[in-house]
FIDRENDO-110037 format. One record per residue (C-alpha): x negated, y negated, z. Coordinates in steps of 0.001 Angstrom, whole numbers. Example, Ala and Ser with C-alpha at 12.3 -4.5 7.8 and 13.67 -1.06 7.14 Angstrom:
-12300/4500/7800
-13670/1060/7140
This chain:
6/-19/-93
-927/-3738/5
-3262/-5313/2520
-2759/-8493/4352
-5879/-9216/6365
-5034/-10373/9864
-7833/-13005/9723
-9170/-15518/7159
-12274/-14353/5488
-14738/-17067/4700
-17936/-15266/3422
-19537/-11851/3132
-23184/-11118/3459
-25854/-8500/3890
-28618/-7792/6332
-31290/-5327/5091
-32607/-3997/8300
-30787/-2300/9792
-28540/-2155/6724
-25425/-3954/7341
-22423/-5805/5729
-21668/-9030/7571
-18184/-10485/7364
-17474/-14066/8558
-13893/-14846/9339
-11962/-17528/10965
-9235/-17420/13545
-7804/-20865/13948
-10887/-23143/14185
-13170/-20340/15642
-15718/-18546/13412
-16710/-14996/14142
-18576/-12094/12668
-17717/-8583/12004
-20611/-6169/11299
-20442/-2884/9283
-23443/-1133/10005
-24186/1517/7301
-26031/4803/7890
-28686/6228/5634
-26321/8847/4237
-23776/6141/3364
-26391/4178/1328
-27106/7417/-610
-23455/7876/-1550
-21799/6659/-4728
-21053/2984/-4526
-17385/3251/-5699
-16674/6189/-3379
-18309/4163/-413
-16221/1111/-1250
-13072/3228/-1058
-13868/4812/2036
-14819/1352/3609
-11409/-212/2535
-9352/2689/4102
-11569/2958/7275
-9141/1811/10064
-11892/-169/11707
-13080/-2038/8735
-9957/-2224/6543
-8607/-5537/8039
-11739/-7280/7026
-12662/-5623/3751
-9431/-4677/2166
-9061/-8069/448
-12620/-8382/-755
-12975/-7950/-4557
-14434/-4508/-5403
-17167/-6196/-7635
-18210/-8575/-5117
-18463/-5753/-2458
-20148/-3402/-4900
-22886/-6027/-5747
-23821/-6330/-2220
-23826/-2618/-1525
-26033/-1998/-4575
-28405/-4739/-3395
-28602/-2808/130
-28941/378/-1666
-31909/-880/-3810
-33764/-2483/-855
-33393/666/1241
-34857/2833/-1694
-37733/461/-2021
-38154/233/1595
-37861/-3588/1597
-37462/-5048/5182
-36743/-8813/5006
-35860/-10375/8413
-33589/-13023/7354
-29909/-12516/6251
-28874/-12859/2731
-25318/-14384/2121
-23333/-14126/-1035
-23294/-17905/-1156
-25168/-20745/286
-23289/-22809/3047
-24642/-25505/5518
-22641/-23770/8249
-24651/-20551/7722
-26899/-20857/10697
-24087/-22005/12959
-22095/-18972/11891
-25048/-16659/12705
-25166/-17885/16250
-21336/-17458/16967
-20366/-15020/19585
-16965/-14095/17972
-15220/-10949/18552
-14265/-8582/15692
-11142/-6282/15592
-7478/-6200/14631
-5015/-7225/17450
-2940/-4689/19349
-2956/-1264/17808
-628/1751/18025
-1717/4843/19840
-1964/6822/16559
-4223/4171/15132
-6307/4140/18415
-6861/7804/18110
-7968/7289/14523
-10576/4873/15635
-12494/7512/17605
-13706/9173/14501
-14507/6487/11809
-15254/8012/8500
-18112/5852/7187
-19845/3790/9748
-18984/2231/13018
-19215/-1605/13662
-21542/-2785/16371
-18350/-3462/18314
-18925/21/19589
-21929/-1390/21614
-22318/-3585/24446
-22413/-7330/23302
-19866/-6975/20396
-20065/-9776/17841
-23725/-10669/18811
-26503/-10498/16226
-28133/-6937/15978
-31812/-6899/17216
-34522/-7362/14520
-36512/-4666/15923
-37200/-1406/14031
-34651/1415/14877
-36133/4731/16252
-33961/7474/14650
-30366/7260/13788
-28301/4260/14629
-25253/4297/16797
-23168/4657/13638
-25061/7746/12717
-24380/9149/16181
-20744/8360/15917
-20180/9889/12503
-22621/12789/12517
-21509/14619/15640
-23452/17750/16351
-21982/20590/18456
-18675/18626/18307
-20297/16094/20752
-20576/12403/20575
-22041/9627/22856
-19717/9181/25765
-19718/5376/25395
-16747/4560/27664
-15968/7854/29380
-14791/6395/32707
-12552/3894/30960
-11015/6502/28916
-10693/8939/31912
-9151/6345/34205
-6471/5353/31721
-5752/9031/30856
-5527/10013/34394
-2931/7213/35002
-1155/7627/31601
2212/8578/33110
2308/5557/35530
2750/2911/32765
5685/2487/30242
3872/-258/28190
2295/1973/25413
1054/-1013/23476
-800/-2661/26429
-2342/620/27450
-3603/1345/23876
-4718/-2342/23620
-6643/-1982/26966
-8464/1242/25634
-9586/-915/22734
-10696/-3812/25046
-12874/-1546/27018
-14625/-464/23886
-13238/2938/23830
-13783/3886/20193
-12566/433/18773
-13922/-2720/17564
-12752/-5536/19882
-10057/-7996/19244
-10347/-11562/18969
-10745/-13111/22515
-7680/-15141/23621
-8142/-18022/26011
-4544/-17869/27220
-3950/-16847/30811
-7739/-16972/31404
-7224/-17670/35209
-6171/-14117/35693
-3028/-15181/37449
-108/-12875/36516
3434/-13288/37645
4134/-9794/38143
2287/-7275/40365
-73/-9882/41878
123/-8117/45239
-684/-4787/43663
-3651/-6186/41786
-4973/-7786/44863
-4539/-4623/46859
-6174/-2643/44286
-9224/-4837/44217
-9518/-4717/48092
-9175/-1013/48007
-12100/-722/45514
-14234/-3323/47299
-13928/-1377/50624
-13819/2190/49332
-16431/4553/50763
-17484/7955/49464
-17789/9030/45738
-14393/10514/45507
-12666/7496/47191
-14442/5140/44996
-13562/7047/41788
-9924/6949/42904
-10059/3365/43819
-11760/2270/40366
-9246/4411/38433
-6333/2634/40338
-7941/-763/39913
-8672/-363/36147
-5449/1223/35152
-3512/-1652/37252
-5390/-4431/35366
-4608/-2640/31957
-910/-2456/32829
-725/-6127/34064
-2392/-7687/31019
-1228/-6808/27540
-3732/-9235/26024
-6720/-7214/27597
-6932/-5210/24394
-8099/-8480/22810
-11366/-8403/24828
-14268/-6339/24524
-17144/-5287/26674
-17377/-3546/30053
-14610/-2678/32482
-15650/-5739/34445
-14371/-7922/31679
-10771/-6636/31786
-10751/-6541/35848
-12179/-9971/36034
-9607/-11363/33603
-6650/-9941/35608
-7938/-10422/39120
-9204/-13910/38351
-10920/-16562/40353
-8393/-17185/43083
-9906/-14778/45673
-13237/-16034/47150
-14973/-12663/47232
-13800/-11725/43785
-15184/-14991/42507
-18521/-14233/44193
-18872/-10863/42592
-17979/-12153/39311
-20664/-14917/39574
-23212/-12525/40770
-22712/-9711/38049
-22421/-12178/35314
-26257/-12973/35681
-26872/-9202/34874
-24262/-8824/32388
-24883/-11883/30028
-28464/-11400/28946
-28455/-12630/25330
-28459/-10161/22366
-30016/-7456/24476
-33394/-5966/23167
-32097/-2425/23858
-28699/-2964/22094
-27602/426/20511
-30096/2402/22438
-28894/5545/24055
-30641/6211/27428
-30224/9158/29911
-31151/8725/33496
-31481/12010/35525
-30615/11386/39120
-28190/9155/40743
-30327/8159/43822
-30741/4580/44810
-33846/4027/42200
-32121/5980/39412
-28982/3789/39783
-31030/776/39909
-32921/1689/36893
-29700/2517/35039
-28280/-861/35772
-31510/-2550/34584
-31525/-802/31321
-27761/-1523/30994
-28535/-5419/31366
-30875/-5001/28526
-28173/-3717/26131
-28609/15/26299
-25827/2570/26572
-26735/4397/29703
-25596/7705/30962
-26775/9119/34464
-26577/12810/35292
-26367/13572/38937
-26309/17226/40232
-24460/16482/43454
-20943/15526/43886
-21176/13242/46727
-23514/10742/48405
-24242/12311/51649
-27707/11201/52853
-27207/9354/56111
-30899/8236/56835
-31608/4586/56684
-34081/2724/54749
-36192/-326/55677
-35943/-3116/53121
-38479/-5676/52319
-36923/-9202/51860
-36923/-9099/48078
-35022/-5843/48010
-32181/-7484/50211
-31874/-10356/47850
-31775/-7964/44787
-28982/-6004/46427
-27000/-9250/47047
-27180/-10007/43466
-25619/-6642/42680
-22652/-7276/45011
-23862/-6728/48577
-22048/-8786/51165
-19067/-8520/48838
-18685/-4956/47980
-18601/-2555/51028
-20725/-623/52064
-22937/-2033/53226
-21033/-4233/55813
-20364/-7860/55320
-23059/-8605/57817
-25679/-7143/55684
-28992/-9165/55961
-27600/-11063/59006
-29890/-9180/61416
-32708/-11434/62577
-34973/-8544/63482
-34683/-5856/60723
-33232/-5530/57307
-32102/-1855/56662
-29431/64/54792
-28357/3721/54763
-29239/5748/51685
-25499/6749/50894
-24499/3101/51540
-27020/1910/48950
-25822/4568/46383
-22229/3550/46918
-23022/-113/46316
-24942/505/43028
-22533/3070/41715
-19768/446/42048
-21836/-1992/40090
-22466/914/37379
-18650/1411/37159
-18003/-2168/36501
-20865/-2704/33948
-20125/229/31973
-22944/2730/33100
-21464/6259/32735
-22302/8374/35768
-21549/12067/35548
-21451/14110/38776
-22044/17797/39083
-24334/17758/35968
-27630/18966/35546
-30430/18046/33062
-31494/21173/31174
-33752/20044/28301
-34462/17589/25483
-34930/18714/22119
-35386/17354/18488
-32609/17753/16013
-31381/16367/12675
-28351/14089/12309
-27178/13283/8860
-30522/14216/7591
-32276/12011/9912
-34591/13186/12740
-33401/12456/16270
-33466/13698/19805
-30643/15219/22034
-30320/16002/25560
-28843/19163/26893
-27045/19342/30301
-25230/21899/32367
-22025/21576/34465
-23204/22726/37870
-19925/21921/39720
-16618/22200/38155
-15013/20266/41070
-16674/17105/40523
-15199/13498/40647
-14608/11581/37562
-15094/12499/33863
-16795/15611/32672
-20175/15124/30824
-20479/16635/27315
-22924/19512/27158
-25027/17627/24459
-25878/13960/24521
-26956/13210/20825
-29117/10398/19519
-31121/9623/22806
-33997/7268/22432
-35079/6987/26178
-35094/9651/28986
-35827/8644/32680
-36567/11098/35410
-35464/9819/38748
-34781/13157/40293
-37474/13563/42884
-40845/14855/43324
-40127/18198/41675
-37828/16847/39213
-36673/18558/36073
-37612/15910/33596
-41279/15818/34717
-41336/19721/34654
-39761/19898/31245
-42247/17568/29687
-45477/18677/31627
-46018/15440/33483
-48552/16236/36144
-48268/15400/39736
-51709/14596/41504
-52024/14654/45445
-53100/11586/47195
-54976/12584/50352
-54780/10808/53685
-57628/9439/55769
-56086/11138/58808
-57506/14661/59721
-54543/15658/61918
-50980/16037/60707
-48775/13098/60118
-45319/14236/61246
-41937/12461/61295
-38884/13555/63378
-35417/12154/62307
-32262/12139/64306
-28873/10522/63742
-26084/10089/66376
-22526/8858/65891
-21828/5361/66655
-18741/5430/69042
-18716/1607/69397
-18905/1680/73146
-19982/-1382/75125
-23538/-417/75394
-23702/477/71763
-22451/-2914/70620
-25291/-4574/72694
-27922/-2472/71227
-30624/-4131/68979
-32803/-2317/66577
-36491/-1901/67489
-39729/-635/65923
-42535/158/68304
-46189/1448/67842
-48339/2910/70543
-51251/619/69842
-49263/-2268/70954
-47215/-727/73653
-49610/1898/75267
-48016/1802/78746
-44486/2232/77488
-45370/5339/75327
-47352/6783/78180
-44365/6496/80493
-42025/8144/77739
-44622/11033/77510
-44341/11558/81348
-40689/11745/81360
-40133/13788/77870
-43370/15547/77410
-43389/14183/73959
-46407/12222/72748
-45403/9584/70190
-47250/7400/67860
-44306/5165/66668
-40683/5097/67007
-37954/3135/64978
-34255/2796/65734
-31662/1332/63420
-27886/1148/64171
-24893/892/61668
-21182/816/62210
-21220/4636/61659
-24519/5996/63129
-27635/5408/65160
-30740/6457/63277
-33921/7230/65052
-37209/8384/63454
-40276/9007/65438
-43823/10385/64926
-44716/13008/67429
-48100/14561/67618
-48556/18251/66427
-49831/19146/69895
-46897/17978/71765
-44514/19847/69560
-46567/23115/70065
-46311/22504/73808
-42545/22177/73694
-41979/25167/71469
-40931/23232/68279
-44157/24146/66345
-45712/27562/66955
-49463/27442/67393
-51344/28556/64261
-48950/27216/61644
-50821/25675/58722
-50664/21867/58605
-51001/21586/54850
-47904/23879/54110
-44487/22338/53395
-42082/21623/56301
-39509/24165/54934
-42145/26932/55265
-42813/26160/58908
-41187/28337/61633
-39399/25708/63914
-36915/25843/66554
-33896/23720/65860
-32831/23785/69640
-36291/22514/70625
-36277/19625/67979
-32799/18777/69114
-33827/18563/72739
-36990/16548/71816
-34876/13931/69860
-32244/13724/72564
-34880/13102/75424
-36622/10391/73331
-33156/8734/72428
-32261/8681/76120
-35468/6853/77126
-34949/2996/77953
-37342/1669/75033
-36310/-2085/75330
-36211/-3932/78686
-32656/-4882/79649
-31242/-2691/76990
-29404/491/78000
-30248/3631/76142
-27751/5552/74170
-24812/6746/76380
-24644/10531/76998
-21360/11006/75045
-23236/9563/71990
-26331/11946/72687
-23688/14727/72762
-22478/14068/69255
-25468/14122/66733
-24829/13995/63101
-26431/17066/61780
-29501/18779/62926
-32790/16733/63450
-35207/17288/60651
-39027/17255/60677
-41145/16190/57759
-44836/15856/56892
-46192/12743/55379
-49899/13534/55635
-50263/13659/51989
-48174/12107/49252
-48034/12874/45517
-47696/10680/42419
-47599/11230/38768
-50702/11058/36798
-48870/9230/34096
-45388/7804/34337
-44650/7181/30614
-45063/9422/27683
-43747/9173/24087
-43091/12339/21980
-41978/12647/18477
-40248/15068/16062
-42505/17168/13654
-41441/15924/10081
-42687/15879/6602
-45088/13226/5220
-42244/11224/3655
-39950/11322/6575
-40096/8886/9632
-40364/10958/12875
-37937/10242/15724
-39527/9231/19050
-38275/9726/22457
-39726/7759/25292
-39832/9812/28693
-40516/7772/31791
-40416/8472/35551
-39429/6229/38628
-38629/6710/42308
-40096/9675/44101
-40628/11363/40687
-43165/8653/39995
-44785/8094/43458
-43773/9421/46930
-43182/6741/49577
-45414/6383/52759
-42640/6217/55307
-44492/4381/58133
-44578/1312/55991
-41164/1430/54549
-42495/1660/50855
-39802/3789/49375
-37348/1261/48106
-39638/-1553/47245
-41812/830/45255
-38770/2384/43804
-37282/-661/42519
-40468/-2198/41337
-41252/1139/39581
-37766/935/38005
-38339/-2561/36647
-41707/-1525/35340
-40409/1389/33324
-37553/-812/32008
-40005/-3475/30924
-42289/-940/29066
-39224/432/27405
-38309/-3069/26298
-41852/-3474/24870
-41808/-134/23134
-38427/-946/21293
-39544/-4394/20291
-43006/-3519/19089
-42534/153/17958
-45778/808/19444
-46300/3622/22073
-49877/2424/22744
-48721/-1005/23745
-45742/227/25785
-48201/2836/27607
-50669/123/28339
-48036/-2253/29646
-46647/374/31929
-49990/1622/33177
-51166/-1981/34080
-48091/-2226/36327
-48444/1168/37684
-52085/523/38811
-50702/-2381/40853
-47731/-256/42270
-50041/2441/43477
-52051/-14/45603
-49032/-1705/47192
-48788/-1358/50847
-47821/-3503/53945
-51654/-4316/54379
-52215/-5162/50674
-48856/-6926/50070
-50302/-10465/49941
-53142/-9553/47648
-51148/-7300/45303
-47775/-9426/44844
-47226/-13003/44014
-45927/-15221/46734
-42924/-16573/45207
-40376/-13867/45455
-37603/-15806/44174
-39309/-15680/40791
-39622/-11820/40744
-37999/-10417/37697
-38394/-7686/34736
-41816/-8665/33709
-44537/-7184/35853
-46491/-10435/35582
-43622/-12181/37568
-44371/-9734/40590
-47938/-8492/40486
-50873/-10874/40822
-53007/-9083/38311
-50682/-7865/35788
-51030/-9246/32230
-48326/-11179/30472
-47223/-9187/27419
-46721/-12117/25118
-43359/-12749/26496
-41940/-9478/25300
-41022/-8301/28652
-39628/-11660/29917
-36960/-11019/32559
-33512/-11751/33235
-32915/-14936/35264
-34818/-14576/38635
-32567/-13730/41536
-31363/-16937/43338
-28950/-15748/45790
-28220/-17625/48950
-30059/-16210/51859
């Protein structure tokens, strides 16, 4: 039938690398761009056949159906010829000169037909020729100039291997599907799927109702936001996000005309009227709006949803990548607490701390110590991931990465295994195609490092005797004595008399002790000597010091009694120790660990490539490590999170250099320069290793380390964190 374009077309142009058709159109006074990214296979096809397919493709038909076939054919032939001759000009070539060209190129318009039917929405999930860059984060922005590694997003969308495609918006789709029966507004729900980027080019943005104030369901929207803001535990967070997202979709039929992350729709509906919501939008906007994104269109897999894995995933997402996180567990259940350096606290505030809970709203107000529970930190970053479009899959294990071919083009894919079918949220596909970057954040003996033969080396300790840590947690019953307790950190070298008195009363010889309290637990970690543990029956004489803690024969009852007696000792003058009823309710059994030696990766970045013929460009896969997989923390100095977060920034910065330069040597050199500084970072070397202005810390290692070289601005960071203290 006939075609009446929903927009007014002004010009049609091409871009040689990557090969694209660019349609400029107007909606009222606003100029916008629609991109048609063409795969290598499409350019090898017959021109007439390609034109016919483009004009019937539901994603591109509204923009191309009225273009004369001769004009469209001329531009496609020019692209085909340039591709065959391997010409790679940087600037765009327009079908006609116009003084408004540069202005149009800088526009940030959206591109998609308005509200679509459910049938049409289903069609959009499998485009026949090529997908627009509207599938990616930052729809309507200029694609990066850098050379692409392997197939483009359009190749990955069209050439699905093993019946799999990249799970671009798995959480948005799952949330709406799970709540499908709760709304009668089919058009608004279908539109919202498009607006969340679920297999669709986005609609033209509408400035109406931008305040997010809706006449119907205001209380429900506010309640859903509060439930999500305060939710704890993975399953509760998942349920709260599903309720919030679907409520916002049902409340705003116009949300289908927006594109981007779930945050865009939620922010539009919840609006600016609530103070906490307004603060959250302001903070996340600093991470979300980062220009065109140097990693735009790149597919990244992060293995491990620990604090560092989630932080690395968020950083890569802010650079424009499509990020998937694979986590073997189904919940965040680690209750131990982490010491935070001041920069880490400010960084967490920029991701929503003191707005999203946990941690509590009082986070950072303790004048003595800054600390956070491991699970609390994971929950905070997980909520940020959900809002910003990072796809986290629980109950899923990494299996392997292997080279493959898509549409005749070499590429890499990641295979994963469903380890627990009773997992919260959507299910991960068994194959993730078109992967360019693989990050291992899965611990010291992580599967990513093992699969790619990344060696660990042991860093010895100057101490000859064992360095042992004993951790115990007790429930916080909110008694009067507990409310008056202040955290403390004491070392024997400064409080010799106090530690001797403790040894006389308990029989435990300690070198250090730390106590942190949260609304749920009291966390104590102490360093007993090996001799005192042997004397109290918690460490049989003759046990090898160098063996792992799990191999040691130890008495849980003896360790529990040791922890209880130390916790009952009055460590601070004028402060009562923990009450007996608290000591009678420990949270789990105490654990003993050995930090006599730490391990670290010999190299934290490696690039592999496919074996191809002489005339075929190989596909490359960057493999990086961060967190404990890169370098184990040294507990007494609280180095775990500061090293972990810095390592996540370092690998993200090196990834950016690799994508922009196409040089593995330059990326490796960039990372290793930062890694050398990271390995020397400790409490004693802090002032000599790090720059003094923490407010200027960002992605570029040169903004953090004194002796890291600037990489010609290639890794220049997002805006520095400037959150009120």
